[in-house]
VEXDREN-2710 file (C-alpha; in Angstrom, 1 decimal):
% VEXDREN-2710
k/r/px/py/pz
1/MET/-45.6/17.3/-28.9
2/ASN/-46.9/14.0/-30.2
3/ALA/-45.1/11.1/-31.3
4/HIS/-45.4/12.1/-35.0
5/ASP/-43.7/15.5/-34.3
6/LEU/-40.8/13.7/-32.4
7/ARG/-40.3/11.3/-35.3
8/SER/-40.3/14.3/-37.7
9/ILE/-37.5/15.9/-35.7
10/LEU/-35.5/12.7/-35.7
11/LEU/-35.8/12.5/-39.4
12/LYS/-34.4/16.0/-39.6
13/LEU/-31.5/15.1/-37.5
14/GLN/-30.3/12.5/-39.9
15/ASN/-29.1/15.2/-42.2
16/ARG/-26.8/16.4/-39.5
17/LEU/-25.2/13.1/-38.8
18/LYS/-22.1/12.1/-40.5
19/ASP/-20.9/8.6/-40.9
20/ASP/-18.5/8.8/-38.0
21/ASP/-21.3/10.3/-35.9
22/ARG/-23.5/7.2/-36.8
23/LYS/-20.8/4.9/-35.8
24/ARG/-20.2/6.5/-32.5
25/LEU/-24.0/6.7/-31.8
26/HIS/-24.3/2.8/-32.6
27/PHE/-21.3/2.1/-30.3
28/PHE/-22.8/4.2/-27.6
29/PHE/-26.1/2.2/-27.6
30/GLY/-24.3/-1.1/-28.0
31/ASN/-25.8/-2.4/-24.8
32/ASP/-29.3/-1.2/-25.5
33/VAL/-29.9/-2.6/-29.1
34/PRO/-29.5/-5.9/-30.9
35/ARG/-26.1/-6.6/-32.4
36/ARG/-27.4/-6.6/-35.9
37/ILE/-28.6/-3.0/-35.5
38/ARG/-25.4/-1.9/-33.7
39/ASP/-23.3/-3.2/-36.5
40/ASP/-25.2/-1.4/-39.4
41/PRO/-24.3/2.4/-39.1
42/SER/-26.3/3.3/-42.3
43/LEU/-29.3/5.5/-42.4
44/GLY/-31.5/2.4/-42.2
45/GLY/-29.6/1.1/-39.2
46/THR/-29.9/4.4/-37.4
47/LEU/-33.6/4.7/-37.9
48/SER/-33.8/1.0/-36.6
49/LEU/-31.7/2.0/-33.5
50/MET/-34.4/4.9/-32.9
51/GLU/-37.2/2.5/-33.3
52/SER/-35.6/0.1/-30.8
53/LEU/-35.3/3.0/-28.3
54/PHE/-38.9/3.8/-28.9
55/ASP/-39.9/0.1/-28.2
56/GLN/-37.8/0.1/-25.0
57/ASP/-39.5/3.3/-23.9
58/LYS/-36.1/5.0/-23.4
59/ILE/-37.4/7.9/-25.6
60/ASN/-40.9/9.1/-26.2
61/GLU/-42.8/12.2/-27.0
62/GLU/-42.8/13.5/-23.4
63/ASP/-39.2/12.3/-22.3
64/PHE/-36.3/12.4/-24.6
65/PRO/-33.4/14.0/-22.7
66/PHE/-31.9/10.6/-22.7
67/LEU/-31.2/11.0/-26.5
68/ILE/-29.9/14.5/-26.0
69/HIS/-27.3/13.3/-23.5
70/ALA/-26.4/10.5/-26.1
71/PHE/-25.7/13.1/-28.8
72/GLU/-23.8/15.3/-26.4
73/ALA/-21.7/12.2/-25.3
74/ILE/-20.7/11.4/-28.8
75/GLN/-19.8/15.1/-29.4
76/CYS/-22.6/15.6/-32.0
77/ILE/-23.5/19.1/-30.7
78/ASP/-25.6/20.1/-33.6
79/ALA/-28.0/17.3/-33.1
80/ALA/-28.2/18.0/-29.4
81/LYS/-28.9/21.7/-30.0
82/ILE/-31.6/20.9/-32.5
83/LEU/-33.5/18.7/-29.9
84/ARG/-33.0/21.3/-27.2
85/ALA/-34.4/24.0/-29.3
86/GLU/-37.5/22.1/-30.0
87/ILE/-38.2/21.0/-26.3
88/MET/-37.2/24.2/-24.6
89/PRO/-40.3/26.2/-25.2
90/ILE/-42.5/23.3/-24.0
91/THR/-40.3/22.8/-21.0
92/ILE/-40.4/26.4/-19.9
93/LYS/-44.1/26.7/-20.5
94/GLN/-44.7/23.6/-18.2
95/ILE/-42.5/25.3/-15.6
96/PHE/-44.4/28.5/-15.7
97/ASP/-47.8/26.6/-15.6
98/ASP/-46.7/24.8/-12.5
99/GLN/-45.8/28.2/-10.9
100/ASP/-49.1/30.0/-11.6
101/ASP/-49.1/31.1/-7.9
102/ASP/-45.8/32.9/-8.3
103/LYS/-46.7/35.0/-11.3
104/TYR/-47.6/38.0/-9.2
105/LYS/-45.0/37.6/-6.5
106/TYR/-43.3/40.9/-7.4
107/GLY/-46.5/42.8/-8.0
108/VAL/-46.0/42.7/-11.7
109/GLN/-47.5/40.3/-14.0
110/CYS/-44.6/38.1/-15.7
111/SER/-45.3/36.9/-19.3
112/PHE/-43.8/33.9/-21.0
113/VAL/-42.0/35.1/-24.2
114/PRO/-41.0/31.9/-26.2
115/LYS/-39.1/33.0/-29.1
116/LYS/-39.2/36.5/-30.8
117/ILE/-39.8/39.5/-28.4
118/ILE/-41.3/42.7/-30.0
119/TYR/-41.3/45.9/-27.9
120/GLU/-43.8/48.4/-29.3
121/ASN/-45.2/51.2/-27.2
122/ASP/-44.2/49.5/-23.9
123/THR/-45.9/46.4/-24.9
124/VAL/-44.4/42.9/-24.8
125/MET/-45.8/40.2/-27.1
126/ASN/-44.7/37.0/-28.6
127/ASP/-44.4/36.1/-32.1
128/SER/-47.8/35.3/-33.4
129/ASN/-46.3/32.7/-35.9
130/ASP/-45.3/30.5/-32.9
131/LYS/-47.7/27.7/-32.9
132/SER/-46.3/25.9/-29.9
133/ILE/-48.3/28.0/-27.4
134/ASP/-51.1/30.5/-27.3
135/ALA/-50.4/34.1/-27.9
136/ILE/-50.0/36.2/-24.7
137/THR/-50.1/39.9/-24.5
138/THR/-49.3/41.9/-21.4
139/THR/-48.5/45.4/-20.6
140/THR/-45.5/46.1/-18.4
141/ASP/-42.3/48.0/-18.3
142/ASN/-39.4/46.8/-20.5
143/LYS/-36.7/47.0/-17.9
144/THR/-39.1/45.4/-15.1
145/ALA/-39.9/42.5/-17.2
146/LEU/-36.3/41.9/-18.1
147/HIS/-35.2/42.3/-14.4
148/LEU/-37.8/39.8/-13.3
149/GLN/-36.9/37.2/-15.9
150/SER/-33.3/37.4/-14.9
151/LYS/-33.7/37.6/-11.1
152/TRP/-35.5/34.4/-10.1
153/LYS/-33.0/31.9/-11.5
154/PRO/-29.9/33.1/-9.7
155/VAL/-31.8/33.3/-6.4
156/PHE/-33.0/29.7/-6.9
157/SER/-29.5/28.5/-7.8
158/VAL/-27.8/30.1/-4.8
159/THR/-30.5/28.7/-2.5
160/LEU/-30.0/25.3/-4.0
161/ILE/-26.2/25.5/-3.7
162/ILE/-26.6/26.6/0.0
163/TRP/-28.8/23.6/0.9
164/ILE/-26.4/21.3/-0.9
165/CYS/-23.4/22.7/1.0
166/LEU/-25.3/22.3/4.3
167/PHE/-26.2/18.8/3.4
168/ILE/-22.5/17.9/2.6
169/PHE/-21.4/19.5/5.7
170/PHE/-23.8/17.6/8.0
171/VAL/-22.8/14.4/6.1
172/ILE/-19.1/15.1/6.7
173/LEU/-19.8/15.8/10.4
174/ILE/-21.7/12.5/10.7
175/ILE/-18.8/10.7/9.1
176/ILE/-16.2/12.3/11.3
177/PHE/-18.3/11.6/14.5
178/GLY/-18.7/7.9/13.4
179/ALA/-14.9/7.6/12.8
180/VAL/-14.0/9.1/16.1
181/SER/-16.5/6.9/17.9
182/GLY/-15.2/3.8/16.1
183/ILE/-11.6/4.7/17.1
184/TYR/-12.5/5.3/20.6
185/LEU/-14.6/2.2/20.9
186/HIS/-11.8/0.1/19.4
187/ARG/-9.1/1.5/21.7
188/THR/-11.6/0.9/24.8
189/LEU/-12.1/-2.8/23.7
190/GLN/-8.4/-3.2/23.3
191/ASN/-7.7/-1.7/26.8
192/ASN/-10.3/-3.9/28.4
193/SER/-8.8/-7.0/26.6
194/GLN/-5.3/-6.1/27.8
195/LEU/-6.7/-5.4/31.4
196/GLN/-8.4/-8.9/31.3
197/GLU/-5.2/-10.6/30.3
198/ASN/-3.2/-8.8/33.0
199/ILE/-5.8/-9.9/35.6
200/LEU/-5.6/-13.5/34.4
201/ALA/-1.9/-13.4/34.5
202/LYS/-1.8/-12.0/38.0
203/LYS/-4.3/-14.5/39.3
204/GLU/-2.5/-17.4/37.8
205/LYS/0.8/-16.0/39.5
206/SER/-1.1/-15.6/42.7
207/ASN/-2.4/-19.3/42.6
208/GLU/1.2/-20.4/42.0
209/THR/2.4/-18.4/45.0
210/ILE/-0.4/-19.8/47.2
211/GLN/0.3/-23.4/46.1
212/ARG/4.1/-22.9/46.8
213/LEU/3.4/-21.4/50.2
214/ALA/0.9/-24.3/51.0
215/ASN/3.6/-26.8/50.1
216/GLU/6.3/-25.1/52.3
217/LEU/3.6/-24.9/55.2
218/LYS/3.1/-28.6/54.8
219/TYR/6.8/-29.3/54.8
220/MET/7.2/-27.1/58.0
221/GLN/4.5/-29.1/59.7
222/ASN/6.7/-32.2/59.3
223/ILE/9.7/-30.6/61.1
224/PRO/9.7/-31.9/64.7
225/LYS/9.2/-29.4/67.3
226/ILE/12.3/-29.2/69.8
227/ALA/11.8/-27.4/73.1
228/PHE/14.0/-24.3/73.5
229/ASP/15.4/-25.7/76.7
230/ALA/16.2/-29.2/75.2
231/GLN/19.6/-30.6/76.1
232/TRP/21.7/-32.8/73.7
233/SER/23.2/-36.1/74.7
234/PRO/27.0/-35.8/75.4
235/SER/27.6/-38.8/73.2
236/GLY/25.9/-39.4/69.8
237/GLU/24.4/-42.6/68.5
238/THR/24.6/-44.0/65.0
239/VAL/21.2/-44.7/63.7
240/ALA/21.8/-45.3/60.1
241/GLY/24.9/-46.4/58.1
242/GLY/28.3/-46.2/59.8
243/ASN/29.7/-49.1/58.0
244/GLY/31.9/-47.1/55.4
245/ILE/31.0/-46.0/51.9
246/GLY/29.1/-48.5/49.8
247/SER/25.9/-49.7/48.4
248/ALA/25.0/-52.5/50.7
249/THR/21.8/-52.1/52.8
250/ASN/23.9/-51.3/56.0
251/GLN/25.8/-48.7/54.1
252/LEU/25.3/-45.2/52.7
253/GLN/27.2/-43.1/50.1
254/TYR/26.8/-39.3/50.3
255/PRO/23.5/-39.2/52.1
256/TRP/22.0/-35.8/51.2
257/GLY/18.6/-35.3/52.8
258/LEU/16.6/-37.1/55.5
259/LEU/13.2/-37.0/57.0
260/VAL/11.9/-38.3/60.4
261/ASP/8.5/-40.1/60.1
262/ASP/5.8/-40.0/63.0
263/ASP/6.9/-43.5/64.0
264/GLN/10.5/-42.2/64.4
265/SER/11.7/-44.0/61.3
266/ILE/14.4/-42.3/59.3
267/ILE/14.0/-41.8/55.5
268/ILE/17.4/-40.9/53.8
269/ALA/18.0/-39.7/50.2
270/ASP/21.1/-41.8/49.4
271/PHE/22.6/-39.5/46.8
272/ARG/25.4/-41.6/45.2
273/ASN/23.5/-44.9/45.5
274/HIS/20.5/-43.4/43.7
275/ARG/18.0/-44.7/46.2
276/ILE/15.7/-43.8/49.1
277/VAL/16.5/-45.8/52.2
278/GLN/14.4/-46.2/55.3
279/TRP/15.8/-46.9/58.7
280/LYS/13.3/-48.0/61.4
281/LYS/13.8/-46.9/64.9
282/GLY/15.9/-49.3/66.9
283/ASN/17.2/-51.1/63.7
284/THR/20.6/-49.7/63.1
285/THR/21.9/-52.9/61.3
286/ASN/20.3/-52.6/58.0
287/GLY/18.0/-50.2/56.0
288/GLN/15.2/-50.9/53.6
289/ILE/15.2/-49.6/50.1
290/VAL/11.8/-47.9/49.5
291/ALA/12.5/-46.2/46.1
292/GLY/15.0/-46.5/43.5
293/GLY/18.1/-48.9/44.0
294/LYS/18.0/-50.0/40.4
295/GLY/21.1/-48.1/39.4
296/GLU/21.3/-44.5/38.0
297/GLY/18.6/-43.7/35.3
298/ASN/15.5/-42.0/34.4
299/GLU/13.1/-44.9/34.4
300/LEU/10.0/-44.9/36.6
301/ASN/11.9/-47.5/39.0
302/GLN/15.2/-45.6/38.9
303/LEU/16.6/-42.3/40.5
304/ASN/19.5/-40.1/39.6
305/GLY/21.1/-38.4/42.4
306/PRO/18.1/-37.7/44.8
307/THR/18.7/-34.9/47.2
308/ASP/15.4/-34.7/49.3
309/VAL/12.4/-36.6/50.3
310/LEU/9.0/-35.8/51.7
311/ILE/6.0/-37.8/52.9
312/ASP/2.6/-37.0/51.4
313/LYS/0.2/-38.1/54.2
314/GLU/-2.8/-37.9/52.1
315/THR/-1.7/-40.5/49.7
316/ASP/0.8/-42.2/52.0
317/GLY/3.5/-41.8/49.3
318/LEU/6.9/-40.2/48.9
319/ILE/7.8/-36.9/47.2
320/ILE/11.3/-37.1/45.9
321/CYS/13.5/-34.4/44.6
322/ASP/15.2/-36.5/41.9
END
């Protein structure tokens, strides 16, 4: 088919188009043609629309199923049938030409019969008035010819369907495998993250325990070692306080904790006086305030009921339980 034949067919179609068909057709191609053509559903506007489709190479003499689909979309079935009737003989002939090697597949020559079939004396021939292809005459059995023409299409369709089903099946398998793998990987990562958090928490707790034990060991090292066979003096000796309750340097008020230093000095947590007092060995008259003594409070130079005291030998400082 050449360009003039296609244009002639399109002119014939115009008689089958109603005004509503033209409006629907122009609306369908609204994105493909200029607005002036889309808004003109007259005969001239429709011909301009076809010309625009030719210019865009959306239809041509070799490829115009695009136009058939358009007529089917706007429910103009008559126009679609006319186009299909015109291209069907050519399309089928091209298919048979591409399959020349299969003509003798079943041991019988299969002939292409485009339109009118005449059976005379077991002879199959095409209508000699059909100008679309050359006349073909072949001798065969009527039933065999019909059987072969109706057999290859179903076989091809079933094979295609089987391949499509297999393809869909494998795609579904791949999707399921990917989903399962993703879920497993996600859960594994979550478990690893939780395991790492547990390890870090246990490590931190272990460090705290080690630090606490180290502090206790350091405190125990400051406890003087007394021999198991040591004997106590029958009469005690006052080494700090002993002058009644009060806040003077020679008095204490509810002493709570004490510590004996290496030089035998006594360091006392004076609870009610909110201070730490040091009494040196041999000086039982007065003590020396070494921390607090500024009244009850929470300033850096004040204490509030200290209960115990330790000496940090590394820094030569006091650690007070305030």
